[in-house]
N, C-alpha and C positions, 0 to 999 in steps of 0.2 A: 341239433341239427340245423340247418339254414332252410328258409323256407323256400327260397329259389335260386336257382343257377343260371344264369343267362350264356348259352354257348354260342361264339361267333366265329365261325371260320373264315380264315383271313387269308388272301393271297393277294400279293400287289396290292394292295388295297390304298398305299400312298395317304393324299390328304384326306381321303373318306373315312378314314380312323378318326381323324380331328372331327370330323363333322358328325359322325355317328356317336363318339363315345360321351358329350354330354348329357345326351338322352338316357344312357345307360346307367352313369355314375353317379346320377342325383335322382333316385328313383325315391319317390314319397312310402315305400314300404320300410325303407331307412336301411342305412348302410351295413348295421350289424344284422340283417335279416337276410342277405342276399348276395351273391357274389357274380363277377362278371368273368366268365372262362374266353380268354381269344385262344384258339388254337392256330398257330401260325404254319401255312401250307408249304414249307420250303420257299417263300418269298425271295426274290432277286431285288426287290427293289429297297426303300428305306423302311419298310413295313416293321419288321424285325425290332428295330432300334424305336420306333414311335411307340409300338406295344411295350418293350422294356421300358421305356420312361412313364408310360402310363401306370405299369404296376409299381413303378416305385414310388410314384407320387399317390397311389391310392390302396389302401391294405386289404380292400375287398376286391381288388384286380388281381387275376393269375394270368400268366402267359406260358403255354407249350407251345415249343418249338418241334417240327418234325421235319423228315424228309418230304418231297412233292410228291404227292398222290394224284394229282391231275384234276381233282372234282372235290366239291364239298363233302362228300359222303364221308370218308374216312375222318375228318376233321370234327366233324359232328359226332361220330362214334365215339372218337375219343373224349370228347366233351363230357358226352353221358356218362362214359367209365370212370372220369375223375371228377365228375358233380358231387356236391357233398348237398344241395338241397332236394329237398322234398318233392318238388317240382322242377322242370326243366323249361326254359323258354329257349326257341331258336330264331335268333335274328340273324339276317345277313349284314355283310360289312359296309353297304352301300346305304342301308336302312337306319329308321330310327323309331324309338317306342316313345309314345307320349309318356310323361314324366309320372302319371299314375296309374300306368297301366298295371305293371305287376300289383300292386294293392288292388285292384279290383278285381283281376283274375284270381288272383291266389283266395282271395275272401270266397268267391262264387265256387273256386275249385274245392276247399275245404269242407264247406255248407253242404256241399252234393257226394263228397268223396267221389269227385269226376276223376277220369282216366285220361280225358283231352279236355279242354277249354280252347274254344276260339273266341279271340279278340276282334272287335271290329278294325276291318283294314281298310287304310284311306291312302291316298298319295296318287302321285303321276302313274304309277302301273296298276292302278284300281280303279273300278268304275264302280257306281252302285250295283249293290248284290243283296237280293233279298233273303240270302242266308242270315243277312245281319239287319233284318226288317223289326224283330224283336229280340231281347234278352230271353234266352230259355234256360230254364234251370237245368232239367234232365232231358236227354233224348239219346236216340242211337240211330246208326245209317237206315235203319229201317223205317223210321217215322219221321226223318227232318233231311233237308237237301242237303247233307253234308257232302255228297258226292261231287258236288260243284265249287267245292274249296278243299284244294288238291294241294296246295303249298303249305309248307312246312312250318310255317309261321305262329306258331301255336305253343301251347303251353302243356306239357306232358308229365302225369304222376312218372315219376324215375322208376318206382317200383313195378309200375305195369310195365314197363319198358324192359326192364331186365328178367322179369317172370315170362313175360311172351316172346323174351330173346327177339325184340324189334329192333333191326339195325339197318342204316342205310347200305346202300350195293357201294362195293368203294371202286377209286378209279373212275376213268371218263365216261360215265354211264348216263346217257340224256333218259328225263324223268324218272331219275331215282327219287325225287320228293313224291312223284305219284305212286310209286311202288311202296314206297314206305307209308304215304299215306291210307292206301286202300287196306292193306293189312293191319293198321293201326285202328282204322274205323270198326272192321268187321271185327276185330278182338276186345272192342273196349264195350264195358259194359254200361258206362255213363259217360255221355259228352254233355259240355254244357256250352252254351254261346253266349256272349257278353255283348250285346249290342248299344249300350246306353250312350258310350261314350266311345270314340276314336281310340285304339290300343296301338296298333301297328301301321307304322308311315312306313309304306311299299314306294320305292323312289326309283325311276327311271334316271339311270345316270346320263349327263349331258356328253360325255364320250361313248356312248353305247355300249359299254363295258360290264353291263349285267350278265352272268353266266347265262341265263334262258335265251339271251339275245344271239349267242355264238352260230352261226350257219353249220348246219349237218348235211350230209345226205341224206335224201328219202328212205334208201333201204336200211341207214342205220337208224335214223330218227322210228321209223315204226316197228322195226324189229326190237327197239325197246319198247315201244308200246304192245306190241304182243305178249312181253313179258308181264306188263301191269295186267293186260287181259288174262293170262294164264293164273295170275296170282289170284284174281278175284275169282276164277272158275274153281281153283284149289279151296279157297275159303268157305264157298256158297254151294248149294244142291243147285242144279237144274229147276227153272222156274220162273214164279214173278221177280223175284227179289234180285237174281242174278242177272235176268233180262234188264231190269232198271238201272242197275250199277253199271251193265256194259252200255248200255242206250247213251251213256254220259260221252264216254268215247268216241263211238261211232258218229256221233251227232255233231261232235266238237273238233277231234284230229282227224277222223277218217273221211268226212265229207267235206272237209275246209278244202283242199286242193281242187276240188270239182264245183264248187259253189262259188259265188260272187263275193270278193272280188278278184279273189286266187285263181279262177279258172280263165278269168279275162285278161288277167296281168301275163300269164305265162304263154307261150305258145311253142309248137312244132314239138321238138323232139324232148324238151324241159317239160312239158305239162303231158306228153305221153308216157313219160318215165313215172312221172308221179302217178297218173291214172293206174298205170299198172302195177305199182306196189301197194295201191290201196285197194284196188279191186281184190287182188289176190288176197290180202287179208280179210278183207270182207267175206269173200268166198269161204275162206279156212277158220276164221277164228271166231265168227258170231253166231251164235243158234239163229233161225228163224225167227224168233219170239223179239229178238231185239229189233229187228228192220219192222215187224209187225207193228209194235207199240208205237212208233212214231208217227207225227201229225201229218198231215196229207201230203204239203208239199216237199218236207223233209223225206218223207218215205218214198215219194215218186224218185227223187235224187237217188236215193239206195238201190231203186229197183234198176233205174238207168246204168247205174255205176255196176251192178251184179251181172247186168246183162250186156254190159261192154259198150254200150253208146255214148262214146265219147263226145262226138259231135252234137249230139243232144242235148249233153250237159252242158257244154258251154252255149249252146243257143237257150236254154232254159236260165243259165244265169244271164246272159245277156236281158232277157224280158224282166225277171223278177228283181233284177236291179232297181229299175223303175218303179216298183210299187212304192207307193208314199202311204202315211198314215192318213187318217181323214177324220178330225177330231173335232165335234161341235160341244161348246157350252151350252146347256141348255137352261142354268140357271147358276146365279151365285148370290148369297146372302148371307147376313150373320144372324145367329141364333144363341142367344145365351154366350155371348162371347167367343163363338166358333162359327170359322168360316165354313159354309156349307156349299158344295161345288158338284154340281150334277152336270155328267158329262155322256157323250156317245161316241165311241171309238170304233172304225173300222178302216179299211183298206181301199185305196185305189188305184188302177193299174196306170203304167204312164201316160195311156191315151187320155186319164181323167176318167173314165169310166169304173165303176166299182169293181172289185175283185171278189168274184162271183161263184157259186155254187148253182148247177143248173139240174132240175130234177126232171129226169127221163126214165120210163119204165119202172118208176117207183124207186128207182136211184139216183143219188145225189153225187153230180159228176163234178170234179173241180174245173173251173172255168176253162170250156172249150175253146172261147177266142183266144185266150194267153197261151193255150198250148198248140193251138192249130197248126199241123205241117211239124210237129216235133215227133220223130220216130220214136215208138216206144210209150207215149204219153197220150195215147187214143185213149179217149172214155174213162179216164183214171178216175177212180171212185173215191170218194170221202166219205167213209161208211160212218163216221162218228165225229162230225164237224165240230161239237161243242167240246167235247172231249178232253181238248190240248187247248183251249181258248182261254185266257187268261190275261189280265192286265190290272194296273193300279197307276195312283198318281205319286210321284215323288216331288219332294221341295228342296230345291237345292240352295245352300248357304253357300253365296256367290264368294265371299270375302275369304270363307274358310276352306272352300271344296269340300264341303260335306253335305252328305245327301240322307234326307230322312224321309219316312215311310208314314204318312198319315193313315188314320182309318180309314178302310174303304169297302164299299158294298157294290162292286163292279160285276154284274150277271151277264155271262153270253146268252145271246140268244140269235134265230136267225130272221131276217127280215124280208118279206116277201116284195121283190120289185116287178112282179108281172111276168107274163109267158114263161113260166116254171122258173125264173131265175128268182136267187134269194143273197142275200149278203150276210156275212156273220158279224156281229155287231157286241159289243162291250158297253151295258147301259147301267146307272147306279150313281151314287152319291159317296163323295169322299168328304170327311169330315178334318179340318184343318184346325188344332186347338193350339193357339200359341202357347199357351201355358204348361202344356203336355208332350207337345211334338218330339222334343231333342232327348229321347230316352226317359221318358216321363216329367222333365224339366223344360223351361221356357226356352223360347227362341232367343238368340242372341241378336244384340243389335246389331241393324245393317240390312243388306236387300236380300231377300229369298225368293227365288224365280220356281215355278210352278210347273214341270213337266210332266208326261203321261209315258206309260211304258205299257207296249201292248204284244201278244203273241196270238196271230189269226190263223189257221190253218198252215201253219210253218212257216210264218213269215212274222220276224220279230222285229219292230219298230220302236222309237222313240221319237214323240211329238210336242210340241210346245202347245200348252194349254193358252188358246189364244181366243180373242173374239174379236176379229177383224172389223166388224161392221158396227158394233155397238161399245164406243169405249166411254160409255156413260162413267162417271166418278162414283166410285164405290164408298161407301162410308165407312169413316173411321172410328174405331173404338178405342177405349182403355180396359186394360186388363191387368187384374193383378194387383198384387198391396208389395211394394208402392206400385201406384201405376205406371204403366208403360204404354206407350201408342202404338198402336198396329194400323197400318193405311196401305188398303189394297189397292192395286192400279193396274192399268193394261199399259204396258211398255212397250216403247220402242216400234219399228216398222211392222214386227208381227204382231203389236198388239197382245204380249205374251203377260199373262197373270203374274202378278210379283206381289211381294208383302214386303214393305218397309217399317220394320221394327226401331223404335225408338228406344233408349236406357231408362231403366226402372227407375220411377221418382221424377221423370222429366216430360211430362206431359201437359206442358203448359200450351197456350193458344200459337205462341211464337214458335215453339219448338215444332207443334202442328203443321205450320205454316211453311216451315223451312223444309221438314221432313216431304210434305207435298210438294213443294218448288223444287228440290234437289232430287226429286225421285220421277220427275216428267221429262222426258228426254227434250220435247221442244221448248221448254222454257229453262232447261237446265242452263245452256249456252247464253242468254241473258241472265241469268244469274248470274253467271261468273263475272259478267261484265261490270253487273253492280258490286260485286266483291272489292273491284279496285276502289271505290269511292267510299268504303267503309273504314272507320278506325282498326287499326293494327290488332287489337284484342277480338274484337266481334269478328274480323276477316277470318283469324285463325280458328275460332269456333265454329263460324261458317262452314270453313273448307273442311274441318273433322268430318261435320256432319255429313258434307256432299260425298266424301269418301265411303262414308258406311253405306250410304243409299245407293252409290252409283253400281249397276249390275254388272257392266261391263269391265271396268278397271278395279284392280285389286290394289295398284299403286296411289290410286288417285291421280 
């Protein structure tokens, strides 16, 4: 038996076949250990010919042609039935796999007898996700945030799919991937997450031709979402788990049209149409525990939606759009080759005042000044202000567009401001270890920029880790064997914390000076002028280093 079958549904993919196929054809798992199954869903362009040519050149490629079904569901089902691998990995026609993806995912799967394996997703369609914060050997939907990852770009044990009769809905069905995934998660006994290296490269097409980008009527879209909600109810008993799983679609899909920015982009009949559709579904499809478990501001939106206050939702969106993160760096220092960053993160309203709680008669009320005059939001209570507060620092490898999660200990607390006013903040220390940050391995050469992400009282924001008033030079260190230079600095007009990492074995004084020079914007322009007067070979080496250290330009 083969180890893995890659299944790729194809419809009028054209040149994207040639862009995707190299990453599938040369997997490090070995060509005798896996196969690639393309299922052509009645393409009307030259996709069928391109696929047949691939199969003729590569023995581990198979092509199945079928009449058009109108959506990826049926091609994926055909691929499952025809697969000869122990595991099935789904890939969309315009995406790619890292060349060692199958090797890592299959090893993790067989070590744990996994039914499903999630590989770290990167690319222009994917932002940082704490689902991939750490590699997890064994988990389930009950004890891991799997519900936040509902695309099918994962590896599945084929026997598990067949035994559980797990198939995609066929024909033009929106959210068919969500319906498949919630059923799979709820029936899987073991799920594994591989976060040490990027695996799946999820790409936005330049022509906007991704299947998920096609427009659809709200009645149709939310009708399909109702099917996903019904599936969760069928697979679970009423209670905390069911509420937790349903809360994701309420928060992400249901409230999206009535929050910023969508509630401010649509007007008139178009906005009213979405409002009527999502309100009807909120009232009919979701148990009360779903709304009750939301953070304060999100729960207020749900309340206004269910009570029918569209004008209030629009005004709330207008006011909350201006809430900004308020981050201070309390301390930064090296200890034993690791950078320790102590931060405090809060939120500020558009007028610059803190986003607050006000204590009245023994109750904590959500910022009365922010909500003043909004019908239905009067005296809105935040009974558990710390229950949904969380945050973390992230390190962005800007050249490779990869996000990594250092070890952090950020604790939520309320901070008194006087006159019964309080603000919720996250405080604590994050430790960035240059030798273990990247999936237990060392940071790659280049520039790495530090950000913060926080969720407070239902407001989520990303912030630069900056120190605008103190741009003092932080000391460089040499770490690892062979040694590499790591130079932290405050970058650009926002004085954002970044780390320039040198190549292993090149930790000389000249390299130190070059990294420092190319890593500081105010002297980089002068450095470029000097380059013109250097010998050709020296100029080439210096420009290569400048490209690695440049936090804004991937092209150099």
